N, C-alpha and C positions, 0 to 999 in steps of 0.2 A: 482595473487591477492595474496597480505600477509595476514598472519593470523589477524590481527588486522580490516582490512579491512571488516569480517566476524561478524562485529557486528554494533547494534544499535547506540552506543557511534559515531563511525566511520561513522556512515551516519549524525544524528546529528550534528559532528563538522563538515563537509563538509558543510551542509544547514546553520550553524552558520557562517561559510565563508563567503558565497553567498550573506546571509543577513546586511553584511556589508554597501552594497551600499543602495541609497537612496530608490530604488526599484529595486526588483531584478524580473527576467523573467525566466523561466522554462530553457532555454537556459545557463544562469549561472550557476543554479542551477546541472546541467548536465557537465558546464565546471568541475567542483567542485567535483564529484564523478566518472568521465569518463562517456564515453560512450563504453564500450565495454562488458558489460554485463546488457541485459536487466530487470533483477531480482531487483538487489539493487533500478534502478528508481521506480517500480511496487510498491516498500516496502515504498519509499519516498513518494510516492503521497498517498499512503492508511494512512501510518504517519499522512501525514498533514491535512487528512481526520478526524482522531479520534481525531483531538485537534480543540480549539475554529475557527478556520479559517473555519471550515465546516457552520458558523452559516452565513458566505459572501453569500447573492442573487449571484448564476451562479455556484458557487464554488465546489457546489458538482456533476453538470452537467460534468464541465469543468474537474474533476477530473475521472467521467466517462468514457468520452470520450479517456484520457489520457491514460487510466488502458487498454480499451476493445484494444485500436490500441498498447498497450505495449503486451497485454496479444496471444492475435494473433500470432504477429511476435516468442514470445517465441515459441507456439503451433509449429510454422512451421519449429522451431530449428533454427531461424535466431540467430548470435553470439552478431551482434552490432546492435544497434537501431536507426529506423527512425520514427523521428515527422514531422508533417507539419507545417510551419511556424507560422500558424494562433497560433498555442498550444506553441511553442519554445518562440513567441515571449511576451506570455500574464503575464503580471507584478501585485506584492505584495507590498506593501509598507515595507521594509530593518526591519523598526524596529517591526511590526506586526509578519512579519517571526520570528523574532528573540524571541517575546514571546512567540511564539509556542512552538518553540525549547524549551524552559524554561518550559514550561507546561509539556511536553512529558519525558524532562531528568528522572525523578525519577521512573516514570512505565519503562521506558527503561532498565535504569541501572540495576531493580529489574529482568527483563526479559534475560539482557546478566547474567546476575551471575546466574542463571541456566539452560544456552543454553551449550550441549556439543555434538559431533555425538553420536547420536543413534538412531535405527530404522531405518535405510538407506536404508533400500529398500521402504521406502514411499517417497524417496528424487531421485528416480532416475526409467528409466523405462517407464512402463506403468503406474505406479502409478504418477511419476512427469508430465508426459504427463495428465492425467486424470486430477491433482490438477490446474494445467494451464487452461485445460479447463475449467474449475468450476471459476478459478477467471476472465477468459473472460464473464461467465454468469452474475453471483453476482452482477457487476454493473451498467447491462442494465438498471434493478429498478430506481436508483437514481436519473436521472432526473425529475423523478415523484413524488420524495418525498421531492423536493425543500421545500415546507410550512413545511416541519419537517424533519430538518436537523439533528435532531441526530440518524433519523432512518439511513439515508444514513453513521453516522458514527458506526452504529453498524454493516453495510455493511463491511466497509471500516477495520472494528478489523476486522471481517472475512479473510480477504483477508490480512491482514498485518501478521494474524497467518499463514496462508499457506503459503506466499510467504518466511516467515522471516522462515520457518520450512525448504523449500529447499534451500535459501541460505547460510543457517547453516549447511545443511546436519542434523539436529535434526528431526525425523519424529515424536517425542513428537508435535511438534508446527504443524504439519500438522493434525495430530488428535485433537488436538483443537482446528482447524479452521471447521474440519467438523461436530464436536458436537457442535459449534456454528450453523453452516448450520442447522443440526438436530434440534438444540431447534429454530431458528426462522420459519423454514419453519414446525413444528410443533405447535410454537405458532400462525402462520398464519392460519391454517388450525383449530385450537381449535378459533378461531375470527370468521371465516368465518361461522363455525358450530353452533355458538352462536346466531350468528348477524339473522341468519336463523328461 
């Protein structure tokens, strides 16, 4: 991969090219970003779920299934990805997808400007494995949150931080992802305690 391929802007540009079609499938997006690395596609799916796309019924479940399948392959050390045909054929209107990319441009540019290789021990070896395992677990609850789409967006933001850290070898974003996990678990525990 060229260095510029390790940015969110590159991924958004790839999605935008796919969105030039009237309808866009996951296969179309995959053709634009390439299928040689799993983490960029996990990142794309998580980013799209952070956008208003999460408000479409079924999108949270579709994203959860896609991320879990990809993350399991990454945990197993696969270098090229596989997705079942029914996922690859899922489509969204190109205009809607392009709008979501526009929504993500400014925050992603902000993140890109602050990204650099650091705390790399958090992005390799056992820590990489642990983080990919976390990315596999987090989406499991998303299908049950379909009635509260913004809740799955919070989970997707957490996954995006973790995977972006791995993708760019910037351990600070991995740390931020774990901080989101801790805050979410803490808030959930507090709600359970106060509800009883």
